[in-house]
C-alpha positions as CSV (number, residue, x, y, z in Angstrom):
1,M,30.2,34.0,119.2
2,L,30.5,36.0,116.2
3,R,27.1,37.9,116.0
4,S,25.6,39.8,113.0
5,A,26.2,43.5,112.3
6,T,22.8,43.9,111.2
7,T,21.9,43.0,114.9
8,L,24.1,44.6,116.5
9,A,23.5,47.5,114.6
10,S,19.3,47.7,114.8
11,Q,19.9,46.9,119.0
12,R,22.4,49.8,119.2
13,W,21.9,52.2,116.3
14,A,19.3,54.4,119.1
15,A,21.8,57.1,118.9
16,P,24.6,57.0,116.1
17,S,27.0,59.5,115.8
18,P,28.2,59.5,112.2
19,A,31.0,62.0,112.4
20,S,33.1,59.3,114.1
21,V,31.4,55.9,113.1
22,S,33.1,52.9,111.1
23,F,31.9,49.5,110.8
24,R,35.0,46.9,111.3
25,L,34.7,42.9,111.1
26,C,36.4,41.3,113.7
27,C,36.8,38.6,111.3
28,S,39.3,38.7,108.9
29,R,36.8,38.3,105.8
30,P,33.2,38.7,106.6
31,S,30.5,36.7,104.9
32,R,28.1,38.2,102.2
33,P,25.4,38.7,103.7
34,L,27.4,40.3,106.7
35,Y,28.8,42.4,104.1
36,E,25.3,43.4,102.4
37,G,24.0,44.1,106.4
38,A,26.8,46.2,107.0
39,L,26.0,48.2,104.2
40,A,22.2,48.7,104.4
41,S,23.3,49.5,108.3
42,I,25.4,52.2,106.7
43,K,22.7,54.0,103.8
44,R,20.4,54.0,106.8
45,A,23.0,56.4,109.0
46,R,23.4,58.3,105.9
47,S,19.9,59.0,105.4
48,F,20.2,60.4,108.9
49,H,23.2,62.1,108.9
50,T,26.3,62.9,107.0
51,L,29.6,61.1,107.2
52,S,32.6,62.4,108.0
53,P,35.2,61.7,105.1
54,S,36.6,58.5,106.7
55,T,34.4,56.3,108.6
56,V,30.9,56.0,110.5
57,V,30.8,54.9,114.7
58,V,28.1,52.8,115.8
59,S,28.1,52.3,119.5
60,S,29.4,48.5,118.9
61,P,32.3,46.2,119.5
62,I,32.4,44.9,116.0
63,R,34.1,47.5,113.7
64,I,33.7,47.3,109.6
65,S,36.2,48.9,107.5
66,P,35.6,49.3,103.2
67,R,39.0,47.5,102.8
68,S,37.2,44.4,105.2
69,F,34.5,44.3,102.8
70,P,34.8,41.5,99.7
71,P,34.7,42.3,96.1
72,P,31.2,43.7,94.8
73,L,29.3,40.8,93.6
74,S,30.2,42.6,89.7
75,S,33.6,42.0,90.1
76,R,36.2,39.6,91.0
77,T,39.3,41.8,91.1
78,G,38.3,44.9,92.7
79,F,37.4,46.4,95.7
80,I,33.9,47.9,96.6
81,R,34.5,52.0,96.2
82,F,32.5,54.2,98.9
83,A,31.5,57.8,98.1
84,S,33.3,60.1,99.8
85,T,30.9,62.7,102.3
86,T,33.3,65.6,101.6
87,P,31.5,68.1,99.3
88,P,32.8,68.0,96.0
89,P,35.8,71.2,95.4
90,I,34.5,74.1,93.8
91,P,36.2,74.1,90.1
92,K,38.7,77.1,90.2
93,K,37.7,79.9,87.8
94,S,40.6,81.1,85.4
95,R,42.8,84.2,85.8
96,T,41.0,85.8,83.3
97,L,37.6,85.5,85.1
98,R,39.2,86.7,88.1
99,F,40.6,89.7,86.5
100,F,37.4,91.3,85.1
101,Y,35.8,90.0,88.4
102,R,38.0,92.2,90.5
103,S,38.0,94.9,88.0
104,F,34.4,95.3,87.8
105,A,34.3,94.9,92.0
106,L,36.7,98.2,92.1
107,T,35.3,100.1,89.7
108,G,31.7,99.4,91.3
109,F,33.1,100.5,94.8
110,F,35.0,103.4,93.2
111,V,31.9,104.5,91.6
112,L,29.8,103.9,94.5
113,T,32.4,106.0,96.6
114,L,32.7,108.7,94.2
115,G,28.8,109.1,94.2
116,G,28.4,109.2,97.9
117,L,31.1,111.8,97.8
118,V,28.9,113.9,95.4
119,V,25.5,113.1,97.3
120,L,27.7,114.4,100.4
121,F,29.0,117.9,98.6
122,F,25.3,118.6,97.5
123,I,24.0,118.1,101.1
124,Y,26.9,120.5,102.3
125,D,26.4,123.0,99.3
126,A,22.5,122.8,100.7
127,T,23.2,123.8,104.0
128,T,25.9,127.4,102.7
129,Y,22.2,129.1,101.5
130,N,20.9,130.8,104.0
131,E,16.9,131.5,102.7
132,H,16.0,133.4,106.3
133,S,17.6,136.9,106.8
134,D,17.4,137.4,110.1
135,F,17.7,141.4,110.5
136,K,18.5,142.5,113.7
137,D,19.7,145.7,115.5
138,V,23.4,146.2,115.9
139,P,25.0,148.0,118.6
140,V,27.6,150.7,117.0
141,S,29.2,153.0,119.1
142,E,28.7,156.8,118.2
143,T,32.5,157.6,117.9
144,A,32.8,155.2,115.5
145,L,30.2,156.7,113.2
146,A,31.5,160.1,114.0
147,P,35.3,160.0,115.6
148,R,36.3,163.1,117.0
149,R,39.0,165.4,115.4
150,G,42.5,165.2,116.5
151,G,46.2,165.2,116.4
152,P,48.8,167.9,114.5
153,K,46.8,168.3,111.1
154,N,42.8,167.9,112.8
155,L,41.6,165.1,111.1
156,P,39.2,162.5,112.3
157,V,40.5,160.0,114.6
158,V,39.3,156.7,114.4
159,N,39.5,155.2,118.3
160,C,36.3,153.4,117.8
161,H,35.6,150.8,114.5
162,L,32.1,149.7,113.1
163,D,32.3,146.3,114.2
164,D,34.1,146.3,117.8
165,D,30.7,145.8,119.1
166,D,29.8,142.6,116.3
167,C,30.1,139.6,118.9
168,P,31.3,139.1,122.4
169,E,35.1,138.2,121.2
170,K,35.7,141.4,119.8
171,E,34.0,143.5,122.7
172,K,36.7,142.0,124.8
173,L,39.4,142.9,122.5
174,K,38.7,147.3,122.5
175,D,40.9,147.3,125.9
176,K,43.9,145.2,124.4
177,P,47.2,147.2,122.8
178,R,46.1,148.6,119.8
179,L,48.5,146.3,117.0
180,V,48.6,148.4,113.4
181,I,49.9,146.8,110.5
182,L,50.9,148.7,107.4
183,G,50.6,146.6,104.1
184,G,49.0,142.6,103.5
185,G,52.8,141.1,102.1
186,W,54.8,138.3,103.3
187,G,55.6,139.4,106.8
188,S,52.2,141.0,107.4
189,V,50.7,138.2,106.9
190,A,52.8,135.1,108.5
191,L,52.9,138.2,111.7
192,L,48.9,137.4,111.2
193,K,48.8,133.7,111.5
194,T,51.5,133.6,114.2
195,L,49.9,135.9,116.5
196,N,47.6,134.9,119.9
197,P,44.3,135.2,119.5
198,E,42.9,137.6,122.3
199,D,46.2,139.7,122.6
200,Y,45.6,143.0,120.8
201,H,43.6,144.8,119.3
202,V,44.8,144.4,115.0
203,T,44.3,146.4,112.8
204,V,45.3,146.2,109.5
205,I,46.1,148.8,106.9
206,S,46.6,147.9,103.2
207,P,45.6,149.5,99.5
208,V,44.6,146.2,98.1
209,N,42.2,143.7,100.2
210,Y,44.1,140.7,99.2
211,F,47.6,138.9,99.6
212,V,49.8,137.8,96.7
213,F,51.5,134.8,96.0
214,T,54.1,136.9,94.4
215,P,56.7,133.8,93.0
216,M,54.0,132.6,90.8
217,L,53.1,135.9,89.2
218,P,55.7,135.1,86.5
219,S,53.2,132.3,85.3
220,A,50.2,134.2,85.2
221,T,51.8,136.2,83.1
222,V,51.2,134.1,80.1
223,G,48.0,132.1,81.3
224,T,50.1,129.0,82.8
225,V,48.4,129.5,86.4
226,E,45.2,132.0,86.8
227,L,45.7,135.2,89.3
228,R,42.8,134.2,91.4
229,S,45.2,131.2,91.7
230,L,47.6,133.6,93.7
231,V,45.3,136.1,96.0
232,E,44.1,134.9,99.2
233,P,41.3,137.9,101.4
234,L,43.2,139.5,104.2
235,R,39.8,139.4,105.9
236,A,39.8,135.8,105.5
237,I,43.5,135.7,107.1
238,M,43.0,137.6,110.0
239,S,39.3,136.2,110.9
240,R,41.0,133.9,113.4
241,L,42.3,137.1,115.2
242,K,38.8,139.2,114.8
243,G,40.8,141.8,113.7
244,H,39.7,144.9,111.8
245,F,40.4,146.1,107.9
246,L,40.8,149.4,106.3
247,Q,41.6,149.6,102.7
248,A,43.0,152.4,102.1
249,S,47.2,153.8,101.7
250,A,49.3,155.1,104.6
251,E,50.8,158.7,104.5
252,D,52.9,159.7,107.4
253,V,53.1,158.8,110.6
254,E,53.0,161.1,114.1
255,F,55.6,159.2,116.9
256,S,54.7,161.7,119.7
257,E,51.5,161.1,119.4
258,K,51.1,158.0,118.0
259,L,49.2,158.0,115.7
260,V,48.9,156.8,111.7
261,E,47.7,159.0,108.9
262,I,45.6,157.3,106.4
263,S,44.1,158.3,103.1
264,Q,41.4,156.7,101.2
265,I,39.3,157.7,97.3
266,N,35.4,158.0,98.4
267,S,33.0,157.7,96.0
268,R,33.0,161.0,94.7
269,G,36.6,160.3,93.6
270,E,38.1,163.3,96.6
271,K,41.2,162.1,99.0
272,Q,40.1,161.7,102.5
273,N,42.9,161.7,105.3
274,F,42.6,160.7,108.9
275,Y,44.5,159.0,111.8
276,V,44.7,155.3,113.6
277,P,46.0,155.4,117.0
278,Y,48.7,152.7,117.4
279,D,50.4,150.9,121.0
280,K,52.3,149.2,118.7
281,L,52.6,149.9,114.6
282,V,54.4,147.4,112.3
283,I,55.5,149.0,108.7
284,G,55.4,146.3,105.8
285,V,54.3,148.7,103.0
286,G,57.3,146.6,100.3
287,S,59.0,149.0,98.0
288,T,58.8,149.5,94.3
289,T,61.0,148.9,91.1
290,N,64.4,150.9,91.2
291,P,64.5,153.1,88.3
292,H,68.6,153.3,88.1
293,G,67.9,156.6,86.5
294,V,67.3,155.3,83.4
295,K,64.8,157.6,80.9
296,G,61.7,155.9,79.3
297,L,60.6,153.5,81.9
298,E,57.0,154.4,80.9
299,N,57.2,152.5,78.4
300,C,58.3,149.8,80.6
301,H,55.9,147.1,82.4
302,F,56.9,146.2,86.1
303,L,55.9,143.0,87.8
304,K,55.0,143.4,91.6
305,T,50.9,143.3,91.5
306,V,48.3,141.3,89.9
307,E,47.7,144.4,87.9
308,D,50.7,144.3,87.0
309,A,50.5,140.7,85.6
310,R,47.1,141.2,84.0
311,G,49.0,144.2,82.2
312,I,51.8,141.9,80.7
313,R,49.6,139.5,79.5
314,K,47.2,141.8,78.0
315,Q,50.1,143.4,76.5
316,V,52.2,140.1,74.9
317,L,48.7,138.7,73.7
318,Q,48.0,142.0,72.0
319,N,51.4,142.0,70.0
320,L,50.7,138.5,69.2
321,E,47.1,139.5,67.5
322,E,48.4,142.4,65.8
323,A,51.4,140.7,64.3
324,C,48.8,138.2,62.6
325,L,46.8,140.9,60.7
326,P,47.6,141.0,57.0
327,T,48.4,145.3,57.1
328,T,51.3,144.5,59.9
329,S,54.7,145.0,57.9
330,D,57.4,142.3,58.2
331,T,59.5,145.2,60.0
332,E,56.7,145.9,62.5
333,R,55.8,142.2,62.9
334,R,59.4,141.3,64.4
335,R,59.1,144.4,66.8
336,L,56.1,143.6,67.8
337,L,57.2,139.9,68.5
338,S,60.4,141.0,69.8
339,F,60.3,140.4,73.9
340,V,63.2,141.9,76.0
341,V,63.2,141.7,79.8
342,S,65.6,144.1,81.7
343,G,67.3,142.4,84.7
344,G,68.6,138.6,84.8
345,G,67.1,138.0,88.2
346,P,64.9,135.5,89.5
347,T,62.0,137.3,88.4
348,G,63.3,138.1,84.9
349,V,64.9,134.8,84.3
350,E,61.3,133.3,85.0
351,V,59.3,135.5,82.8
352,A,61.6,135.2,79.8
353,A,61.0,131.2,80.7
354,E,57.6,131.7,80.5
355,L,57.6,133.6,77.8
356,Y,59.2,131.0,75.9
357,D,57.3,128.0,76.6
358,M,54.0,129.8,75.7
359,L,55.5,130.8,72.2
360,N,57.1,127.2,71.6
361,E,54.1,125.4,73.3
362,D,51.0,126.9,72.3
363,L,51.7,129.6,69.7
364,S,52.1,127.5,66.7
365,R,49.1,125.6,67.5
366,F,46.6,128.5,67.5
367,F,48.6,131.2,65.4
368,P,50.5,131.3,62.3
369,K,53.2,129.3,62.3
370,L,55.3,132.1,60.6
371,L,55.0,134.2,64.1
372,R,56.9,131.5,65.7
373,N,59.4,131.8,63.5
374,E,60.1,135.7,63.8
375,V,59.2,135.2,67.5
376,S,62.4,136.8,69.9
377,V,63.2,136.4,73.7
378,H,66.0,138.9,74.9
379,V,67.5,139.3,78.7
380,I,69.8,142.3,79.5
381,Q,71.8,141.3,82.4
382,S,74.5,144.4,83.9
383,R,76.5,142.0,85.4
384,G,78.2,138.8,83.7
385,H,76.2,136.6,84.4
386,I,72.1,135.8,85.1
387,L,70.8,134.8,88.3
388,N,74.6,136.3,89.8
389,T,73.5,135.1,93.2
390,Y,73.4,132.0,92.7
391,D,76.1,129.4,92.6
392,E,77.8,129.9,89.1
393,A,77.5,126.3,88.1
394,L,73.9,127.1,88.4
395,S,74.4,130.5,86.3
396,R,75.9,128.9,83.6
397,Y,73.3,125.9,83.3
398,A,70.6,128.5,83.3
399,E,72.5,130.4,80.5
400,E,73.4,127.1,78.7
401,R,69.4,126.5,78.6
402,F,68.3,129.6,77.2
403,A,71.1,129.5,74.4
404,H,69.4,126.1,73.6
405,D,66.1,127.7,73.4
406,Q,66.8,130.5,71.4
407,V,66.9,133.1,74.4
408,E,69.4,135.8,73.5
409,V,71.4,136.7,77.1
410,L,73.1,140.3,77.1
411,T,75.5,140.0,79.4
412,N,77.6,143.2,80.9
413,S,74.9,145.2,79.3
414,R,73.5,148.3,81.0
415,V,69.7,150.0,79.6
416,K,70.5,153.6,78.6
417,E,66.8,154.1,77.5
418,V,63.9,153.0,76.7
419,Q,61.7,154.1,73.8
420,A,58.3,153.5,72.6
421,D,59.7,151.2,69.7
422,K,63.4,150.5,70.8
423,I,65.4,150.2,73.8
424,L,69.2,151.6,73.6
425,F,71.7,149.9,75.7
426,T,75.6,150.2,76.4
427,Q,78.0,147.1,76.0
428,K,81.3,146.1,75.9
429,N,83.1,145.5,72.4
430,E,86.0,143.1,71.6
431,H,88.3,145.2,71.9
432,G,86.8,146.6,75.8
433,E,85.3,150.0,74.1
434,T,81.8,150.7,75.4
435,V,79.3,150.8,72.4
436,T,75.5,151.5,72.3
437,K,73.1,149.8,70.8
438,E,69.6,149.5,70.2
439,L,67.3,146.4,69.9
440,P,63.5,147.1,68.3
441,M,61.2,145.4,70.8
442,G,57.3,145.4,71.5
443,F,57.4,144.6,75.0
444,C,60.1,145.3,77.3
445,L,59.8,144.0,81.3
446,W,61.9,146.4,84.1
447,S,62.8,143.8,86.6
448,T,65.8,145.6,88.3
449,G,65.9,145.5,92.1
450,V,63.8,147.5,94.7
451,S,64.1,151.2,96.2
452,Q,61.7,152.9,98.8
453,T,58.2,153.8,98.6
454,D,57.4,157.6,98.9
455,F,56.0,156.5,102.5
456,C,59.2,155.0,103.5
457,K,60.8,158.2,102.4
458,R,58.8,160.6,104.6
459,I,59.6,158.6,107.5
460,S,63.1,158.4,106.6
461,D,63.5,162.2,107.0
462,K,61.9,162.0,109.6
463,L,64.8,160.4,111.9
464,E,67.6,161.7,111.8
465,V,69.4,158.4,112.1
466,Q,68.0,156.9,109.5
467,T,70.8,157.4,106.6
468,N,70.3,154.8,104.2
469,K,68.3,155.5,100.9
470,H,67.1,152.2,99.9
471,A,65.3,151.2,103.0
472,L,64.2,151.9,106.4
473,E,67.2,151.1,109.1
474,T,66.3,148.8,111.8
475,D,68.2,146.9,114.8
476,T,68.3,143.2,115.2
477,H,64.8,143.3,117.3
478,L,63.5,145.1,113.8
479,R,62.7,147.8,115.7
480,L,62.5,151.0,113.7
481,C,65.7,153.0,114.0
482,G,65.1,156.6,115.5
483,A,61.4,156.1,116.9
484,P,60.3,155.7,120.2
485,L,62.0,151.8,121.6
486,G,59.4,149.5,121.3
487,D,56.7,151.6,119.3
488,V,57.6,151.1,115.7
489,Y,59.1,148.1,113.7
490,A,59.5,147.7,110.3
491,I,59.6,144.0,108.2
492,G,60.4,143.3,104.3
493,D,61.1,144.8,101.8
494,C,60.9,148.0,102.7
495,S,63.9,147.7,106.0
496,T,66.7,146.6,106.2
497,V,69.0,145.1,109.2
498,Q,72.0,147.1,110.8
499,N,75.0,145.5,110.7
500,N,77.0,148.0,112.6
501,V,78.9,146.1,115.1
502,A,81.9,148.2,115.9
503,D,79.8,151.2,116.6
504,H,77.9,149.5,119.4
505,L,81.8,148.5,121.1
506,L,81.2,151.2,123.9
507,T,78.2,148.9,124.7
508,F,80.0,145.7,124.5
509,L,82.8,146.9,126.9
510,R,80.8,148.9,129.4
511,T,79.8,145.9,131.8
512,L,83.6,145.0,131.4
513,A,85.0,148.3,132.3
514,W,82.3,148.5,135.1
515,E,83.4,145.5,137.0
516,K,87.1,146.8,136.5
517,G,86.7,150.5,137.5
518,K,88.0,151.7,134.4
519,D,87.2,153.6,131.6
520,P,86.1,151.4,128.4
521,E,88.1,153.4,126.0
522,K,91.2,152.4,127.8
523,M,90.9,149.3,129.1
524,H,92.5,146.3,127.1
525,V,90.7,143.1,127.0
526,S,92.2,140.1,127.5
527,F,91.2,136.6,125.7
528,A,88.8,135.8,128.3
529,E,87.6,138.6,128.5
530,W,87.7,139.1,124.6
531,R,85.0,135.7,124.5
532,Q,82.8,137.2,127.0
533,V,83.0,140.4,124.7
534,A,82.3,137.5,121.6
535,S,79.0,136.1,123.1
536,R,77.6,139.8,123.9
537,V,78.1,140.2,119.9
538,K,76.2,137.2,118.8
539,K,73.4,137.8,121.1
540,R,73.0,141.3,119.8
541,F,74.1,140.5,116.4
542,P,73.3,136.9,115.3
543,Q,74.5,137.5,111.8
544,A,77.9,138.0,113.0
545,S,78.2,134.5,114.7
546,D,79.4,133.1,111.6
547,H,82.4,135.3,111.6
548,L,82.9,134.9,114.7
549,R,83.7,130.6,115.5
550,R,87.5,130.9,115.5
551,L,87.9,133.4,118.4
552,D,91.6,132.0,119.1
553,R,92.9,133.3,115.4
554,L,91.0,136.4,115.6
555,F,92.8,137.6,118.8
556,E,96.2,136.7,117.6
557,E,95.3,138.2,114.0
558,Y,94.5,141.6,115.6
559,D,96.8,141.6,118.9
560,K,99.3,143.8,116.6
561,D,101.7,144.5,119.7
562,R,102.3,141.1,121.0
563,S,101.1,142.0,124.5
564,G,98.3,139.3,124.7
565,T,95.7,141.8,125.0
566,L,93.5,143.8,122.8
567,D,93.0,148.1,123.0
568,F,90.5,149.6,122.2
569,G,91.4,150.3,118.6
570,E,92.7,146.9,117.5
571,L,89.6,145.7,119.0
572,H,87.4,147.9,117.1
573,E,89.2,147.5,114.2
574,L,88.5,143.5,114.6
575,L,84.8,144.3,115.0
576,R,85.2,147.0,112.0
577,Q,86.1,144.4,109.6
578,I,83.3,142.0,110.6
579,D,80.9,144.9,109.8
580,S,82.4,144.4,106.1
581,K,81.8,140.6,105.6
582,L,78.4,141.3,106.8
583,T,75.4,141.5,103.7
584,S,72.3,142.7,103.6
585,L,69.7,141.0,104.2
586,P,67.6,139.9,100.7
587,A,64.7,140.9,100.0
588,T,62.6,137.6,99.2
589,G,59.6,137.1,100.4
590,Q,61.4,134.3,102.4
591,R,62.8,137.2,104.4
592,A,59.9,138.9,104.9
593,H,57.8,135.9,106.0
594,Q,60.8,135.0,108.6
595,Q,60.5,138.3,110.2
596,G,56.8,137.8,110.4
597,T,57.4,134.7,112.0
598,Y,59.5,136.4,114.6
599,L,57.8,139.4,115.3
600,G,54.4,137.2,116.1
601,R,56.0,135.1,118.1
602,K,57.9,137.6,120.3
603,F,54.7,140.1,120.6
604,N,53.2,136.5,122.2
605,K,55.6,136.7,124.5
606,L,55.2,140.0,125.1
607,A,51.3,139.9,125.7
608,R,52.1,136.9,128.1
609,A,54.7,139.1,130.7
610,A,52.6,142.1,130.2
611,P,50.7,141.6,133.3
612,G,54.2,140.5,135.6
613,L,55.2,143.7,134.3
614,R,52.3,145.5,135.4
615,A,52.0,144.6,138.4
616,N,56.1,145.3,138.6
617,E,55.5,148.9,137.1
618,V,57.7,148.2,134.7
619,D,56.9,150.4,131.7
620,Y,60.9,150.9,130.9
621,G,63.8,149.9,129.6
622,D,64.6,147.5,126.7
623,L,61.6,145.0,126.6
624,D,62.3,143.3,123.6
625,D,65.2,141.8,124.8
626,A,64.4,141.1,127.8
627,V,61.4,138.8,127.1
628,Y,63.6,137.5,123.2
629,R,66.0,136.7,121.5
630,A,67.6,139.0,118.4
631,F,66.3,138.1,115.1
632,S,68.3,135.6,113.0
633,Y,67.9,135.3,109.1
634,R,68.1,131.5,107.9
635,H,68.4,131.4,104.3
636,L,66.7,128.1,102.9
637,G,67.3,128.2,99.7
638,S,66.8,129.8,96.4
639,L,64.9,128.1,93.2
640,A,63.8,129.2,89.9
641,Y,62.2,128.2,87.0
642,I,64.0,128.6,83.9
643,G,61.7,127.1,80.5
644,N,60.6,123.5,81.4
645,A,63.9,123.0,83.5
646,A,64.4,124.3,87.3
647,V,67.7,124.8,89.3
648,F,67.3,124.9,92.9
649,D,70.5,126.6,95.3
650,I,69.7,125.3,99.1
651,N,72.8,125.7,101.8
652,G,75.7,124.9,99.8
653,L,74.2,121.5,97.3
654,S,73.2,123.0,94.1
655,F,71.1,121.2,91.2
656,G,69.4,121.8,88.1
657,G,67.5,119.4,85.8
658,G,63.9,118.9,83.5
659,L,61.0,118.3,84.0
660,L,61.7,116.4,87.6
661,A,63.0,119.5,88.8
662,V,59.8,121.7,87.5
663,Y,57.9,119.3,89.6
664,L,59.9,119.7,92.4
665,W,59.8,123.2,91.9
666,R,56.1,123.2,91.8
667,S,55.6,120.9,94.7
668,V,57.9,123.8,96.6
669,Y,55.7,126.4,95.9
670,F,52.5,124.3,96.1
671,A,53.4,124.0,99.8
672,Q,54.5,127.5,100.3
673,S,50.8,128.8,99.4
674,V,48.9,130.8,101.7
675,S,45.5,128.3,102.1
676,L,44.1,125.1,100.8
677,R,41.8,127.1,98.3
678,T,44.6,128.7,96.6
679,R,46.7,124.8,96.6
680,I,43.3,123.4,95.2
681,L,43.4,126.4,92.2
682,L,46.6,125.9,91.4
683,A,46.4,122.1,90.8
684,M,43.6,122.4,88.9
685,D,45.0,125.3,86.5
686,W,48.5,123.1,85.9
687,T,46.2,119.8,85.6
688,K,43.8,122.8,82.5
689,R,47.4,123.5,80.9
690,T,48.4,120.2,80.5
691,L,44.7,118.8,79.0
692,F,43.5,122.0,77.2
693,G,47.1,124.2,77.4
694,R,47.7,128.1,78.4
695,D,44.6,130.3,78.2
696,L,45.5,132.9,75.5
697,M,42.3,135.1,76.2
698,H,42.7,138.6,77.5
699,F,39.9,141.0,78.4
C-alpha cells in the first residue's frame, strides 16, 4: 500500500545522510501532494546538510528522483530544475593577469631573497670587527731574537723563526724536516698547495709577498683588469701549512753545509745578509728577459712583474696625454702614438692585441679623434710567423686578424738597436739582401725569450756539471745536477730537464751485463733484451716514450750488420738519435705548475716513507726513485688573445674564433685563477669594462 512520502520522511529523518540520499517514488507518476511533500523534505535536508551533486538518501524504501517529479505548476511542458550543490566554478583569470601576478610574485621573492642575503652579509661583516684587543705574553725563542753566527761567511743563521711558538701546530713542526722554497711563482704555489700539513717545516723566501697570475698581465697594462685582481698574498696561500715567509732575495747556496745565503734591505737602506738552513731546498726563482746582445734595452719596457705592468700602463697613457697637447708637433705626435712590440710570442701578441683594443674602443670616446687616425701598432718577429710554436694555421689566422685590425707584423726581422725615439732593425728585401730600417716609436716592449738570473748563474758556476748557459740542469726527478742527491731541486723557468739518454747507456746495460757476467761495453743485445733496455729508458726518461713505440722497427733500422743483435756502438747511436728528437720543456706557467705539483706529491710520499726508512737505517741511495716515478710533462695546450678573438692549440685540436672564443679564453683563465677572491675580482673587472669602459687613469 502506497504511503505518503512526507510521512516516511518524518518517520525516518532521525539521521539523514545527505551525501548519498535520493528520493524515488515507486509509482511512475506521483501525485502533486506527494511531490510537494518530497520537495519540502528535501528543503529541510538542505537546511541541515549540504547535498551531493546528484541525490540525497533517506532511510526509506521509497526513492524519489528529480526526473520522476511532474512538471512545475507554472509550466505544462517543462520539468523542475534542481540547483546543484557543487560550488560554482571559479572564473579563470586572463593570461595577462596571470603573467603579471607571477611576475610580481617572482620579483617579490627575488627582492626578499636579496634583502635577506644583504642582511646576512652585514651580520657577518659585523663579526669581522674585533673591538676587544687581548694582549698577552707571546713565547719567543732567544735564538729567534738573536741568531747565532756561523757558515763560511760567519753570518747570522736563522735556526728559529719569530712565530715558531705562536700556536701548538707550529710547535709540532719545529722538529720536522726543513723545506726551504726560493721564489713565489707558479711552481712554488703549486708545491705549497699540494703538500700535506704537518709533514715539513716550510719556509718561503721571495722578494715580493704575493703570487702574480702572469697570463693576465697583458690585460692589466691597458686597464682591462686591475692589478690587484691578479695577485694573491703568499702568506694566505701557505697559512694551511703553518709555514713561515721571509721577504728577501737569495744570494748563494752552501751545498756542503746546507745553508742558503739571503739578503734584504733594512730600514736604513743597508743590505744585510744571513743564512737559512735547509734539509730540502727547492729553487723556483724564475728567469729574466733575454737581451740577445741588443743595445739600448734601457729604453724598453719588460713584462714579468706587477711593476712592469704598472710602468707600461703609465707610459701608454702618458703618451696619449702628451699627444693631445697643442704644442706637440705632427711628427712628435705620430712618434708618441707609435707602439712597438719586439717579439711575436704569446706575450708580445697579447700586448699588441690589448693595445689595439684599448685604442680602438676607448680612445675615440675620451680623446680627440685625430689620435685614433695617427695611432700605429707594430710587432717585430725574428721568425717567419708570429706564434711560431702554435699550429701554422693558427699563426696565419692571427696574422690575418692583425692585418684586418691594421696592426703591422714585421716578420723575418731582427732588432739591432733600441734608441730613445726609434728602433733600428734588419730585414731582408725582395732580392734577399739584408737592409737596416728604422721605426720611430714612443713605446717599445721587449718580449724575446728568457735567460738566467744572477743567482742561478752563481749556482751554475759552483757546479761543474752545469753546462747550460740558459737554465739550471736537473735530472728527471727534478734534482739539481751536481748537488748532493735528494737535497736540492729546481723547477720552473730557471731550470731545464736533461735529455741525455745516450749518456746513461752503461747504467741501462749494467743489470743485463751483471746477469750474464759480461762487460757492458762488449755485450750484444738481442731483441728481447732490447725491450728490457727500452723499458728502463721509458722509466728514467718519460719524455722519450713517444719515440720508443715501435721497438721492432728501431731494432731493425739500427742493426747495421743484420746479426739479429745490437752491439754497444749501434745501441749508443740509437739512443743518441732519440736524444736529438727530444726538445726542452717550454718555459711556461703550465710546466712550472706541473713540476710543483709533482714535487709536492713526491715529498708527501717521502714523508710517509721516512719512519720505515729510519727504522731500517736507510739514509742513502736513490730514495726519490724508490718512492716515486720520474717527472713526465703533459702539454695541455696553448691559447692566446689576438684582439676580440682568441686561438687555441690543444692536443692537436687547433681552432680560433671571435667573441665566443674570447669568452672561452676568459673561462679558462678564470678557472685557473689561484683563489675565489681573484675570481670574483676578475669577474667584476670584466663587468666594469663592459659597463664603463677601461680605466684610463694612471697614478
